[in-house]
C-alpha positions as CSV (number, residue, x, y, z in Angstrom):
1,X,187.1,95.9,86.3
2,X,186.1,95.6,82.7
3,X,185.1,92.3,80.3
4,X,183.6,92.3,77.0
5,X,181.0,90.6,78.6
6,X,180.5,93.8,81.0
7,X,180.9,96.5,78.0
8,X,178.5,94.8,76.0
9,X,176.2,95.0,79.0
10,X,176.5,98.3,79.8
11,X,175.9,99.1,76.1
12,X,172.9,97.3,76.0
13,X,171.5,99.0,78.5
14,X,172.5,102.8,77.3
15,X,170.4,101.6,74.4
16,X,167.6,100.8,76.4
17,X,167.4,97.0,76.2
18,X,167.0,96.1,79.6
19,X,169.3,96.2,83.0
20,X,172.6,95.1,83.6
21,X,174.7,94.2,86.5
22,X,177.8,96.3,86.4
23,X,180.9,96.9,88.5
24,X,180.1,100.6,89.6
25,X,183.9,101.6,88.2
26,X,182.3,100.9,84.6
27,X,179.3,102.2,84.8
28,X,180.2,105.2,86.9
29,X,180.6,107.9,84.3
30,X,177.6,106.9,82.8
31,X,175.2,107.4,85.8
32,X,176.8,110.8,86.4
33,X,176.3,112.2,83.4
34,X,172.6,111.0,83.2
35,X,172.8,108.0,81.0
36,X,172.1,105.3,83.5
37,X,170.4,105.3,86.8
38,X,171.1,102.7,89.4
39,X,167.5,99.9,88.9
40,X,167.6,99.5,92.9
41,X,169.1,101.3,96.3
42,X,172.3,100.8,97.2
43,X,171.7,98.1,99.9
44,X,170.7,96.2,97.1
45,X,174.6,96.2,95.5
46,X,176.1,92.5,95.2
47,X,179.5,92.5,96.9
48,X,182.6,90.9,94.4
49,X,185.4,88.5,95.6
50,X,188.0,88.8,92.9
51,X,190.7,85.9,93.2
52,X,193.7,85.3,90.9
53,X,195.3,82.2,90.3
54,X,198.4,81.6,88.1
55,X,199.6,78.1,87.5
56,X,202.4,77.2,89.8
57,X,205.2,77.3,86.7
58,X,207.1,80.4,85.9
59,X,205.6,82.5,83.4
60,X,206.5,85.8,80.8
61,X,208.6,88.2,82.3
62,X,205.5,90.7,82.2
63,X,202.9,88.2,83.9
64,X,205.9,88.1,86.5
65,X,206.1,91.5,87.0
66,X,202.1,91.9,87.2
67,X,202.3,89.2,89.8
68,X,205.1,90.1,92.5
69,X,202.8,93.5,92.4
70,X,199.7,91.6,93.1
71,X,201.6,90.2,95.7
72,X,203.3,93.2,97.1
73,X,200.3,95.2,96.9
74,X,198.6,92.4,99.5
75,X,201.3,92.9,101.7
76,X,200.3,96.4,102.9
């Protein structure tokens, strides 16, 4: 998971401008390199549920292909 806001918060935290709530997948390499440390124990991690929405109408072929992968991935 990545977003402009999360990436900005990551950079600000690395520059010492405060703490940031970040996806572990985004911060993990900087934690391993010692550039960041957890601000608390793993027990304080916040679980996140992602929901993907789409319009009822057909989308571009690229978007429809992505949607099929999402739907097929949930079938297993």
